[in-house]
N, C-alpha and C positions, 0 to 999 in steps of 0.2 A: 420477172414481172414485178412491178412496183406495187407495194401494198399501200392502199389508200386509207384503209381503216386501221385505227389503233385499238389495242385491247382496252376494254372498259376498266377504268380505275375504281378506287374505293368510293362507294356511295355514302360512306359514313358522314361526310361533311354535309351532304344534301339532306340526310335524315336529321342531323343535328340542327340545321338551319330551318327546315320546313316542317319538322315533325315526321312521325312514322307514316302518316297518310300521304306524305308528299310524293312518294314513289308509286302509290296505288291509285292515283287519280286517273279517271277515265276521260276521254275526249267526249265533248257534248255531241248531240245529234247533228248530222250534216244539215247545213242550211243552204238554201238557194241564194243567189245574189240578190234577189228581190227581198227576201227575208232579212238578210244581213243589212241591206241598205235601209229598210224601214225601221229595223231595230236600232240602227245607228242614228236615224233622224230624231228619234224621241229624246235622247239625252242632249243632243245639240240644239233642241227646240227648233227644228226645221219643218214642223208640220205646216201644211198650207192653210189651215184654218186660222193661224196666227196672222198678225199684220205682215204683209209681204215685204221682204227685203231681197237684195240681190242673192244672198246666200240661200234663202229659202226657195227662191225661184230656181236656182241652179240645182238644188236638191230635188225639187219636183220634176224638173226636166230630166234629170238622171233616172228618177223612178219611172217616168213615162217611157224612156228608152228601154229600160230594163224590162218593163212589162210588155211592151208592144214589139220590140225588136230582138233583144237578146234573150231568147227563150231557153237558153241552155240550162241544164241542171235543175229545172224547176217544173213543178206541176202547173198546168194552166190555171189561171185565176178564174173566179166565178164571173159570169157575164155582168153582174151588178157592179163588181169592182172595176171592170173595164169601162162601163158606162159612167161611173162616178169620176174616174180619171179623165175621161174625155170631157165631161161636163165641167170639171174644175179647170181644165186647160182652157176651154172656150169662154167660160163665164168669169174666170178670175185671173188666170195667169196671163193670157194674151192681152186683155185690156190693161193690165198693170204694166206690161212691157210697152205697149203702144203709148200709154200716157206718160211714160218716162223716157221716151226716145229723145236723144239729144243729137242734133245733126252736127257731129264733130268726128274727126278721125281718131281721136284719143279714146281708146277702149275703156279707160278707167271710168268714163262718164256714161257708158252704155249699160243698160240693165242686164244684158246677157253678153257673153263673149261670142266671138265669131265662130269658134268651134262648136259651141252649143247651138248657135243658129244653124250651122250646116247640118248637124246631126238631126235636129228637129225638122228642118225643111225637107230633107231627104225622106224622112219617115212620114211626114204629113201626106205626101203623095200617095203612099200605099194605104195608110190607115184612116185618113180623114181628108179626102180631097175637097170636100165642101169648105172646110176651115181654111184650107190653103188658098181658096179663091176669095176669102173674106177680106174686107177693107183693112181691118186691123193687121192681119198677117201680111197683106199687100204692102202696107206702109213699112212694116218691119223689114220685109224682104227688100224693098226698094232702098232703104237706108244701108243695109249690109252689102247690097250689090254695089252701091256707090262707094262704100268704104273699100271694097275689094278693088274696084276700078281705080280709085285714088292711090291705093298702095302699088298697083301695077305701074301706074304712071310715075310715081315717085321712084320705084326701083329702076325703071327705064331711064329716068333722068339721072340717077346716080351712076348707072352703068355708062351712060354717055359721057358724063363728067370724068369718070375714071379712064375711059378710053382716050379722051382728049388729053388728059394729064400724061398718060403713058406715051402717047404720040409726041407730046412736047418733050418728054424726057429722052425719047429715042432721038429726036432731032438735035437736042443739045449735046448728047453723047456722041452722035454720029459726026458732028462737025468738028 
């Protein structure tokens, strides 16, 4: 049987570099994904009370998904927190996205990515069906559905072109 573990070597260099307490450190308390995300938002200045940017909206949408969908490893939040998150989404985030919609197929100019849209759209059905029927979200959904349709058409066109080229090559090599 192959041994994977190697014997532990001398820790003297670790003690010399980091001090005697280096080896006695304890791991901090376990945190839920929501706690880790919110604690990471503060140093990156991604709070939603600041002027919104694409990065802050992405961080808020991730927090929204963590709180409402991915409930693993965490205690349920208080109902006030859920209410505040829903209110912030409806009153601040969705209008910001709607006001910055650009009808283009280039994702660099869209306020959120297609993946973020898909995740939020799936979860609005379960958690906030009234918001999903709202005009702001309707315009956002329409834009992204058009983007998906355009991409499908582009892929189909490219596949057709590739097929034609392969047929032309076969005809040239066959004669």
